[in-house]
N, C-alpha and C positions, 0 to 999 in steps of 0.2 A: 446443435439445439440448445437454446438458451433456457435457463431456469428462471422463469418469470412468475411473478405474483400478480393475480388479476382480481379486481373488484367488480361485483356485479352492478349493472346499470340501475338507475333510479327507478323505483316503482312506487305506484300509489296503491296501497293496499285497500281492500274493501272494508267497509264499516269504520273507516278512519275518522269519520265525523264523531261517532259515538265514543270511541276509545282514544281518539287522538294518536293512533299508532303512527310512529314517525316513518318518514320516507327511508328507503334502504339505499345505500349510497354506491356509487361510482362506476368508472369506465368498464368496458367489456373485455373479454379474454381472447386467446388465440385458439387455433385448432389443435387436434390431438398430436402426440409425439410418437414417432415411429420407434419401436423397440425400447422404449425408455419409460420409466415412471418416477415419480417424485416420492422420496421417503416422507412418511408422516412428519410434518414440520415440528420444530421446537419453537414454542412461543412463550413469552414472558410479558406480563403487564407490570409496568413500573409506575412509580408515583408521577404526578404532574402530567397525566394524559398520555404518557409514553408507552408504546407497545413495540417490542422487538420480536422479529420472526426470522428463523433460520430454515431455509429449504435446501434440499440436497437432491441431485439428479443421479440416478443409478442407470447404468447402461448394461443391459443383459448380455450383449455381445462381448463386452470386455469384462464383465463380472465385477465391476467396481464403480465407486462414485466418480463421476467425471466433472461434476460442477456443483457449486453451492452459491447461494445468494443470501445476503443479510438485508432485511428490510426494517425500517424504523418509521413509526408514526408518532406525531406529537399532538394529534387532535382526536384521541380516542378511536383511532382506526379509520377516520374519514379519508385521509390520504396517506400514502406511504412513499418513502424515499429509499432507493436502492443504494447500499453503502459499500458496494464491492470495491470501488475505487479507493475507499478509506482503509480497507483491510488488505488490499492487494488483489489486482484483477485476476492474477492466476492462483491465488490462495484458495485451497479447498478446506472448508471449515467442517468439523465433525460434531462439536457440542457447544452448547450455550449455557453458561452458568451465571446466576445472579446472586450476589452476596446476600445471605438471609438477614444479616444485621444492618446492612446499608445498601439498599436496592439501587443506589446510584452507581455502585461498582459492578462492572461486567467483566466476565472472562470468557474468551473464545478459545477452543482448542482446534488445531489444524488436524487434517487427516493424517494419521501416523504412517500410512503407506507412502505419503509424499514427503512429508517433513515433520519434525517434531518441534513445534513452536506453539506459543500461546500469545493472545493479544489481550490487552488489558485497557479498560476504559473506566474513568472515574467521573464521567459526566452523562450517565444514563445512556451510554452507547453512541454519543455524538462523535467522539474521536477515540483513536486507538493507538497503543504503543505495542510493537511486536518484540517478543523476547524468545531467543533460541533455547532449546532444552537438550541436555545430553541423555535423556531418557524418555521413554514413551509412556504417557499418562493413561491409565486405565480408568481410574475413578478419583474423585476429590471428595474431601470431608472438611467442611468449614467449621470453625470454632463457633460454639453457641453464643459467645459473648464478644470475643475479640474479632473485629471485622477483617483484619489483615492476616490472621492466622489461618493456615490451610495445611491439611495433610494430603499428600498425593501418593496413590498407589500405582506402581509401574507394571508394565506387562511382564517383566521378569521377577515379580513378587518382591520388590524392594519398596520400603516406605520412606518417603521424603517429607520434609517440613519446610514451610516458608513463613516468615514473620513479616513479609513485605508484600503480601497479596500476589505472590507468584513471581515477583521480580528476581529473587534469589532463592535457591533451594539448597538444603542440606540433607544428606543421607542419615536416616535414623537407624534402620535395621534391615537386614537381608533376610530372605526366606519367611516373609510375613504371610500368614494365611489370609486368603481373600475375605474381605468384609469382616475381619476380626481385629479391628483397630478402632480405638475410641479416644475422644478427648475426655479429660477429667471433668466430673460434674461439680459445678460451683456449689459450695456448701459442704459437700462430702470430702473435698480436698481443698487445702489452702493453696495449693499450687496449680494455678489454671493452665500452666503450660505442660502439665503432666500427661503423658500419652500411655494408654493401656493397649497392649497388643498381644497377639498369639503368634509365636514364631516356631518354625520347625528347625530341629537340629539336623546335622549332616546325616544321622542315621534314621531320620524320619519321624522322631518323636516330637510332640508339641509341648512348648513351654509358655507360661504366663509371665510376661515381662512388663516393667514399667520404666520410663525414663523421661527426662526433660527434653522438650523439643529441639533445643538448641545446644544440648550437651549430653548426647546419648552415646557416649563411648562405653567400651567394655567394662570399664571400672565404675561407670556411673549407672549401669543398668541394674535394676533391682529385680529379684524374683520373689514376689509376695507369697507364692506357693513353691516350696523347695523342690518338689518332684515334678514329674511329667503329668500332663493333663490329657484328657481324651481329645482327639482332633476335632476341630470345629465347635468347641464347647464354650468358649469364652464369650460372655455377654455382659456388657457394662450398661446399666440403665438406671438413671437418677442416682440414688445413694447406694445401689447394690452392684456387686460384682458376683456373676455366676460363673462357676467352672464345675466340670465333671471330671473326676480323676480315676485312673485304673484302680480296681479293687474296691470301689464304692459299693457298699452293700445296702439292702433295704433297711436294715436296722440302723444304719448310720445316716440314712437319708431323712430329712426332716418331715417326711410325709407319713400319714398313718400306715401302720403295717398291715393294711388290708390284704395285701398280697405278698406274704412273707416268703414265697418261694424264690423270688428273684427281684432285682432292683429295677426301677423304672429305666428304660433305655432311651427315652426321647422326651424332651422338655421344651416348652415354649413359654417365654415370659409375655404375658398379654399386657399387664400394666403394673406400674409401681407407684401409683398415686397415693399420696399421704403416707409414704413409707410402708404401704401394704402391698405385698406381692400377690398378683392374680396370675396363676400359672396353669397351663395345660400339660398333663403328664400322661404319656402312653405307657401302660404297664405290660407285664409279661404276657398277659392273656388277651391283649387287644391288637387288632390289625388296622382298621380304618377309624377307630374312635379313640377319644382321649378323655380323661377324667379332669375336671376343673377343681383346683384347690386354691384356697385363699389363706393367706398368712396372718399372723399377728403383726403389730406395728413394728416389730423388730426383724421381721422376715425370717424368723427362726423355726416356728412351728406352724404347720399347715393343717387345715381341716378341709374335708371334702365338701365342695359346693354343688357339683352336679356330675353324674356319672355318664359315660358313653356318649360324649358329644361328637357329632359327625365331623369328619375331616376330608379333605380332598388335596390333590396335587395341582399346583400352578403350572404355567407354561414352562418354567425353568426347573421343575421338579421340587419346588418349595412346598412346604406343608401349609395348608390353609385351614384354620379351625373355624367351624360354623358358629362363631360367637360374634355378636355385634353390640358394642357399647353406644347406647343412645346418647347423642350429643345434647347438652344443656340440662340434663337431669342426672345428678349424681346417684350412682347405685343402681341404675336401670340398664338391664342387658336383655338381649334376645339371644336364644341359643336353640340349635337343632340337635335334638337327642334321639338316639336310636333305641327303640323299644321293640323287641321281637321282630327284627328286621324291617321295622317301619320308622321312618324318620319323621318326627313331629316337632313343631316349633313351641318353645316355652318362653315365658317372660318373667322377669324378677324386677322388683323395685327396691330391694334391700340387699343388694350385692350378693345375691345367691343364697340367702337364708331361705326363702320360699319361691317356689316356681309354680306357674300355672300355665294351662294351654290358652291360646288366644280364641276369644269368642268370634265366630264367623259373623259377617254382616247379616242383617235381617232380610235385606232385599238385594237383588242383583242389579246390574246396570240398567235394566229395562223396568225396574220397579216391581218385579215379580218376587214373592217371598221365597226365602232360602231355608229349607228345612235341614238344619244341622244341629244336632243335640250333643253337647259335651257329655262324657269324654270321648264318645265314639266318633264324633266328627268335629273338626275345628279348622281354623285358618292356619295355613302353613306358608312361611316366607323363605325366599332365597336370601341368604345373608352375606354373599360375597361382595366385597367392595372392589371397585375398579381400580386396577394398577395404572391405568392410563389417566394422566392429569387432565385430559380434555374430554373425558366422559364421566357421567355421574354415577355409573354402576347401577345395580339392581336394587339397592336399598340406600336411603339418604335421610339424614336429619342434620340440623344445624343448631349451634349454640345459641344463635340469635332468634331461633324459632323453636323453643323447647318442647312445644306440644305437638309439632307436626312431624309425622313419619311417613315416608313414601317408600313402598316396596312392591316387588313382584312376588307372586305365589299362587296358591290355589286353595280351594275349599275341599275338604274330604277327610279321609282317615289317615293320610300320610302325605308328605311332600312329594310332589311329582314334577317332572321335567316337561310334561305335556299339559295342555289346557292352562297355560299361564296367563294370569290377568294382573293388572295393576290395582293396588289398594292404598288407601290413605287413612291415617288416623290423625285427628286434630285435637284429641284429648289424651295424648301420651299413651296410646296403646290400649286404652279401655275399650273403645269401640272402633270399627273399621268400616270403610265404604269402598265399594268397587268403582273405579274411575275409567278404566280401559280394559278391553278384552285381549289386548296384545301388549307386549313389553314396550315400555317407553322410557327415555331418559328424562329426568325431571330436575330442573334447575330452580334454585331458590333465589328470587330477586327481592330487593327491598325488605330485607329481614324476614322473608317468608310471606310478606304482603302480596307478592305476585309469585305464582308458580307457572313455569314454562315447561311444557312437555313436547318432546320430539320422538317420533316412533323409532324403535329399534328394528332396523330392517337392512337387508343387503341391497334393497332396491332404491332408486332415486326418489326423493320426496320434495315437496315444495310448500308444505303446510306445517304449522305448529299450533299448539293449543295454549290458551292462557286461562288462569283462574285467579280471581281476586278475593275469593271466599274460602280459602284453605282447602281447595279441591272439591267443594260442593257442587259447583257448576263450572263448565268449561266452554270456551268459545274458540272456534277454528279460524285461523288466518293464514294467508299466503305470505311467505317471506322471500320468494323468488319466483320469477315468471317461468324459468326453465327448471325442471326437476334436477335436484342435486344429490349426488352421493355424499352424505354427511359423514365426515371423519371425526369431528369433534366440535366443542364449543368452548370459547375462551371467554370467561367472565371477568368483569372489573373487580379488583380486590377492594377491600375496605367495607365500611359500614353502610354506604349508600349505593349498593350495587344495582344499577339500572341500565347498564350497557352490556350487551353481549355480542361476540363476533362468532358467527358460524363459519366453519371452513370445510371444504370438501372439493369434489371434482364433478364435472359434467359427465365424464367417462373415465374408465380406468387408465387411460393413456393421456389425459388432458392435464393442463397446469392447475395449480391451486386456484380455487375461487373463494373469496371472502365476502361475507354478508355482515354488515354492521347493523345491529338493531339497538335503537336508543329509546327506552321507555320513559324518559323523563317528561316528554310532552304529554304523556297519558294523564299526569296529575297536574292539577292547577294550583295546588296549595300543599303545604305541609300539615301533618296531622296535629290537632290540638288535643287538649285533655279530654274534651267532651266526645272525641272520636273513639275513645277506648272504653272497654268494659273489663271488669275483673274476672279472672278465671283461676279456680283452685286446683291445684294438682291433687289427684287422688288415684287410688287403686281399688276399682270396683266399690266405689263409695267411701273407702277408708281415707280420711283426709290426712292422717299422720303418716307421712312418708319419710323414712330415715330419721324419725324422731322429731319432726317439725312439720307445721302446716305452712305451705307456701302458696302465695297468691300472686299471679302474674298479671300483666297488662296485655290485653289482646285488642286489635283493632276491630271495631264493629264491621261485620261483613258488608254492610250496605254503604259504608263510607269509602269513597274513592280519594284518598289522600295519601301522600308519601310519608312513610314512617321516619326514614332517615336513621338517626341514631337509635340503637337498641335500648328499649326502656328497662328491660330486666324484670326481676320480681318486685312486685309492689311491696310486699311485706312477708316476713317469716317469723313464726311463733313457735317456740319449743313445746313438745308435748310431754306428758307424764310418762315415764318409762313403764313399759309393760314387758311381759315375757317375749312378746313379738320383736322387741328391740334387741334381743340377745341371741346369739348363735351358740352352738355347742362348742366348747373349748377343745383344744387338742387332746385326743385320747378318749373323747366322749361321743356318743352317737344318740340321735334323737329317736325315741321309741314311739309306738303307736299312741301312747297317752300324752305325747308332747314333751315329756321330760328328757333331759340330757343325762344319760347314764354311761358308766365306763364301758368301753368296747372290750371284747373278750381278750384282746392282746395287751391291754393297758392295765398297769397296776397303779392306782391313784396314790398309793403311799410312796412311790418312787419319787425322788427329788431330783432337781436339776443337777447336772454334774458340776456346775459352777458353785454350788452350795457347799460351804465349808463350815465347820464348827465355829460358832461365834458370829456368823452372818445371818441374814434373814432371807426368806424366799416367799414368793406369792403362792399361797395354798388355793388352788382353783376350787370353785364351787361347781364346776362342770359347765359353766357359762362364760361367755365373754361378749361384751358389747360390740355390735357391728361398727366397724370403723366408719367414721364420718357421720355416725348417728348423733343427733343433737339433743336427745331426750334428757330430762331431768327428773330427780326425785322418784317417786313411785317404788318399783322393785329394784332400783339401781343398787342400793346398798346391800340388799339381800343377795343379788347375783354377782357382785363384784368380788374378785379374789382378795383374800385377806393376808397381810404379811405375818409371817410366823418365823420364829428363831429356828435356825438349822440345827437339827439334833445331830449327834455323832452317828457315824455309819461306817460299816465295814467297806473296805475297797471293793469295787465291783466294776465289771465291764472292761477290764484291762485288755489292751490290744497292742501287738507289736507287728509292724510291717516295714518293708523297705520303702524308701522315699519314692521310688519309681513303680511300686506296686508289683515288682517282680520277685521270684523266689530264687534267682540266680545272682551270683556276683563273680567278678573276675579276680583271680589270684593276683596279689600285689597291688590291687587298686582299692581305693576307698569305697566302702559300702556304707550308706547312710540309713540308719534305723530310726524309725518314728515310734515312740511309745506315747500311747494316747490314754491318759488318765491323770488327773491333777491330784497328786499326793505328795507327802513330804520327802520320802526316800524311795529310791528305785534301784535295787541291786540288779545289774544286768550281767549274765554269764553268757559270753559270746560262743562257748562250746569248743574253744581251742586252747583252754587252759587259762584264759584271761577273764576276770570278773571285776567289775567297777560298780561302785555305788554312786548314785547321782541324787542331787537335792533339787526339788522344783524343776524336774526335767522338762515338763510340758511347756515351760516358758522359754525353752531353748528352741528357737525357730528352725535352726538348721539340723536338728536331730543329733543322733549319736553317730560318729564316724569311727570306723574300725577297719584295719587292713588284715586280711587273711593271707598268711605266707604259705600255706599248704592247700592242696586240693582235696576236696572231700564233701561230705554232707555233714553240716554242723547243726547242732540242736542249741539254738539261741533261746534263753529263758530270761524272763524278767518277773520280779516278784515285788509286790507292794504290801507293806504291813502297817498296821496301826493298832491301837489298843482294843479295837473292836473286831479285828479279823485280818484276813490277808487275801490276796488274789494273785494269780500268776498267769502268764501267757507264754506260749511256745511258738517259735518259728523254726521250720526246718529249711536251712539255707544251703543251696548247692553252690559250692565254690569251684569254678572251673578255670582253666587256662586255655588259650587258643591252641587248636590242633594245627600243626604246621605241615607235617608229611605223613603219608601212609605208605607202607611197603608190604606187599603180599609175598610171604615166603612159603614155597612148596617145592616138592621134587620136580626135576626137569623131565624125567621119564618114569613111568610106572607101568605096571602089568595090569591087564584087563581083569576086572572083578576083584582087585586088591584094594584095601581101604587106604586112602590117601589122607594125610593131615595137611591142613592149610592154616597158616597163622598170619594175622595182620599185625605188623610191627609199626608202632607209633612213635612219632617224634613231636613233642616230648612224650615220655612214656606214661606220665600221670597227667590226665587232663579232665578228669571227672567222669560223670555218668555218660556212657556212650551206647549207641545202637549200631549194630553191624548188619549190613544188608548184603547177602551173598547171591551171586548169579553164577551158575555153572552148568555145563552140559547144554542140553536142549530144554532145560526147564523154563516154562513160561511164567512161573511165579517165583519170587526170590525166597530165600530162607533168611529169616530175621532172628538174630540172636543178640544177647547181652554180653556174650563172651567173644574174645577175639580169635578163637580157634574152632575149626569144625573138622569133621571126618566124612568122607563120602567115597563112592566107588564109581568106576566107568565100566559100562558093559560092552563097549564096542571099541575097536581100535581106531586110531586117527589122532589128529591134533585137536585139542579142546581148550577153550578159553574160559578163564575163571576171573571174575571181577568182584572185588569187595568195596563197598561204600560204607564209610564211617560217619555217622552223624553225631556231631558234637555241638549242642545248642542250635544256632542258626547256620552253622557251617557244615558242609558235606564234602569230604575228600574221598578219593577212590584210587585204586591201583588195579591194573589188569595184567595177568600173566597167561602164558600158553604152556601146556603140558602135553607130552607125547605119550600115547597109550599103545602098548604092544602086548602080544601074548607072551613073548619072551624076548630078552636082550641080554647083553653082557655089559658090565661096567668095570672099569679099571681106574684105580687111584694113580694119579701122576704126581711126580715131584720134580724139582728143578734144581739146577746148580745154584748154590747160595748167592751168587752175584746178582740174581733176578730180584732178591729182596731189597737190594739197595735202590732199585728203581720202582718199587711197588707203592704207589700213593694210596692204594686201597680205596678206589672210587669205582663206580660202575663203568664209567667210560673206558677206563684203562683195562678193566677186566674183560670187557666186550672186545677191545682191539686185540689183546694178547690171546683170547680164545680163538680168534680168526687166524692168527699167526701160527698157533700150535696146530690147528686143523690143517692148514696149508702144508706145514712141514711134515705132518703124518702121511698126507696124500702123496707128497712128492717122494717120501722115503719108502713107502710100501707099495704104491700103485693101487691101493684100495680106493674104490669110487667114493667121492665125498658124501654121497647119499647114505652111506653106512656109518658115518662118523659124526658124533656130536661131542664137543668139548665145552666144558664150563669151568671157568677159573673161579675158585671159591674165595670168599672174603677172608681177611686176616692174614697173619704172618705165622710161620713161613709160608711162602706161596705154594698152593696146591691147586690141583684141578681134577675134574672127574671126566673120564673118557667113556662114552657110551657107544657100544657096537649095536647097530639097529638093523632089523630085518627089513630092508627096503623092498618095496613092492612096486612094479612099474604101473603106469596108469591103466593098462589093460587088465590088471588083476592077476596076471600070470607072473611067472619067474620069481615067485616069492622065495626068499632064502629060508633054508631049513635050519634047525638047530646045529646040524653038522657044519653047515656053511658058516654060521656065526662063530663056532669053535675054531674053524680054520682061520677066519679073519683075525680072531683074537690071538691065536698063536703067532700069526704072522706079525701083528703089531708088537706083541711082547718080545719076539725075537729081534726085531729092529730096535726096540727100545733098549734091550739089554746089550745090544752091540754099539750103543751111543750113536746110532745112525740118525736119530731124530734131534735136530738142533735148529736154532734160528739166530739171526743177528739182531740184537735189540738196538744197537746203534754201532756206528763204526768202531771196531776194536772190542766190542762186547758180545761174546758168543755165549748162548744159554743152552745147556743140554737138558733134554727131557728124559726122565727115567720112569720105569714102571714100579709101582708099589705093590699092589695085589689085585687079583682078578676073582670076581664072584659071579655066580649064576643069578639070573634075574629074580627068581622067586626069593632069593636070600637078600635082595637089595632093598633097603629102606633108608633113604638118605635124610629123611626129615629129622629124626632125633639127632643125627650127627651134626647136620649143618644149620637148620633152623634154630635149634637151641643155642648153638654157639653164636649164631648171628645176633640173637637177642642180647647176649652179653656183650658182644663186640660193639653193637650199635652206639651205645652211649660213650664208650671209651675212645672210639676213633673219629667221632664226628667232626670235632673241631680241627684235628690234625688233618683229617681227610679233606676238608674244605680248603685249607691252605695249600696242601700238596696238589689239589685238583687245579687251582689257579696256576701253580708252577707248571704242572703237566700240560695244561692247555696252551699256555702262552710261551713256555720256554722250550718245549719239545721240538727238536730239530730233525727228527727222523720220522719219515712217513711209513707207518707199518703196513705191510702188504696184506692182502685178503686172499683167502683160498678160492679157487674157482667153484662156482656152483653148478648144478646140472644144466642150468639154462644159459650159462656164460661160458666164454672162451677164457683161457688163461690170461690172455692179454688184457682182459677187462677187470682183473682183480682189484686194481687201485680204484677204479670207478665204483665198484661194488662196496668197497670199505667206506668211501666217502659218503655214499647214499645212506648206508646204515647208520652212520653218525648223525646225519641230519634227520633221520626218521625216528630218533629216540623218543619214546612216548613221554609226554609232559608229565604224566603222573608218577614217574619214577623218581625216587628220592634223590635229592641233590647232595645230601650229606652221605657219610659212610653208611653203605647199605648192608642189610643182614642177608642178602641173597646174592647168588652168582648170576652173571650174565653168560649166555651161551650162544653159539652160532651153529646152524645146521647146514 
């Protein structure tokens, strides 16, 4: 199935004699496509009558794009040429880009699922050159001034640069955050090739980096902010760079402290025109609303412009603020504000100093009167702007038609999603008229001299509406003989926009259909001076807007002439300054009497932190002139801040933080401390016996670096002194080192209802503040402690598992052990002939193997079943072991051994041991004898103090030697140690059982010298 582009046949529209509506062009289309549909096309209007259109065919069966076509017109869309043979007949294209600074340069990207290439044209898409890529492009960012400079973001989060319009690429940085890379702004940077970006470190932190596009090596990358920043917070716009960093508090944020409980957690920069920042901030007590703030001309201090502005989420989860800047008139905004759960539309003409509701039309579409009394009833508008470049959205205005605003909305007490109508204002929002009872897309042609409206509907249409008198009257015309599902409209760029191309489908499975509409034949002449009338911008009769009276040219509604080039304002005259030209300064609020008085949280006597003795500062009067306001004289002198000499002051507001905002540092590594206050001297006490005095520390961008050699909690203090006083700040810093191993030490056997001690042995032993989580018995909830030892009891016999988890910072390690619980048992200390010590590497694996060998030797020498014997070789030298005689009970619960039975078994074992009947061969020629030391009754046995305490001391002393010997033991040992038979195995299976036991060693067991013994049952 071919991806074809089709143009509708010639039509002669009705009433063409009176309006001269042109004929609609070209040949017909094909039938529907089975199981396919065409993606919305990408279209670009280039200079010199050229239009480029890219269409893509998606196959539902395959789940992918199977075909693309590139079309080019050189006669305003009258005819199109298919260029597939020039880009490659089998090439599938995915994106079409036009260089914003030179529209003759075109870039096409291929489908990355097929190949990674791009095609470049320098002649408005007539011819192309293909270049292979070794990465897959996800998005492109063209330089605002240099036509050949491009940044490319790849699918694997790498950023590349090209200085040759994509012909060659160079890697800038890996791990770049999506959509957080920017070109430097001309004027704010002298280096036009400087790139700002946010990159993630290997441990997931975000950093703000800058570097040159062709020289972005590790050595040449700069960090304007030394610490980490919050993820997805970097914004570069005009002369400003915005970041949010960890630990940022409300008092350090440049917004009024109207909500001192917490800092703003979401901020969107709306505009930075004329060095003034207009920002929307969501504070701690807001869910779906934002507060609007406006800054001074330095972007340092902000004042509240409007509270509780409504917001919503876009298709991709992006936040959209219900705020609209009216084109063509500086300082004019529309906003939807939430009041008592009702959303109402407000308008301002002076950048947010004053807001008012919109007056509803006097009559409806049929001419009937509308009864709507302010403030109980007003006009409310939807302010969302379309993200689709081929649709106009539900509100529209143009720089070249400054008085005309078209929007959808409703009349009533609040904004509604039902009963939506279309409204137009031709006097910049002072009065409104209803023009349609349903939503329409409205396009501006001929600088607003012609308005074209098309109905917003999911049904096919064949009519459009035209107005030549700023929306006062409309005429209906057919633009196609067959109803068309309209997907969008492509308008001619430039100042004389009189051609539009409507594109859509006859059905949801048909090819693209294009309709070219040329309005040039409507006008028989260009407008002359006598065809215009003056119109004065005003706000409810007040002619001084932003400190000036502005008069514009407007075409007389009865004149049918082509305006062509935008005439602009006829004249502008400054007004005398009044109180209305000034807003409240930072820290001041407007009261009911209209005066700006200090807010409850603001101390007018406080000075800027940059103010030092001998310098000057601007002493605010409580007012500041609205930026872009052009008024002169009047109260200007009275309300303008006055320069004053800085008096001496005591240090105040001193803060000390780590560069990354954390309260932890790692032993042996540099920690960077940031001291925030501009004073002459700063003694810094690091809390570890080292104190240093600094001069002009705040001028040191990298902060103070210090290395802690010990683990602990350190009290870091900094003090500032001058002749008028002093100030100090304290930081409690937790210095830790990584926890490498955890070993759980506890007895191997214990009696029922007897207290058991368990200890977590750590390597290294000092790692800082730790949390211990203990799981034992059948408990469903853990025991959480700050100590490494606990005591507990078991109330029933059997095998019990105990697990300890140790939390150290972001790391959690654990160890698990099993303990046998009986009502009674016997234990016997074993010793060995001295030659065994020569082969003891003192590692867990060796002790486990020897325990099995000793058990087998005891079984063979005495004939006692293996179920009654447990042997555990203890750590340390000389080599010793513990022999446990257990009251084995068969699975039926019968034939349980009594105390007398245990005594008999013990006597038998001691007898054989005393006769030197128990021995084993460690290696050829090396015989080891096993001896009895002493026998105790179970109630008297408590192995924990004896073994776990000594293990704690042995751990650090034998760890390094143990590691070395372990390597020798594992790789140099030439004798395979046998294993005793278990109840479920035959004697011939002993070597297999031993091998499996080694492979099943729990991974949590320490790999260094361990403080506990390994045993075999």
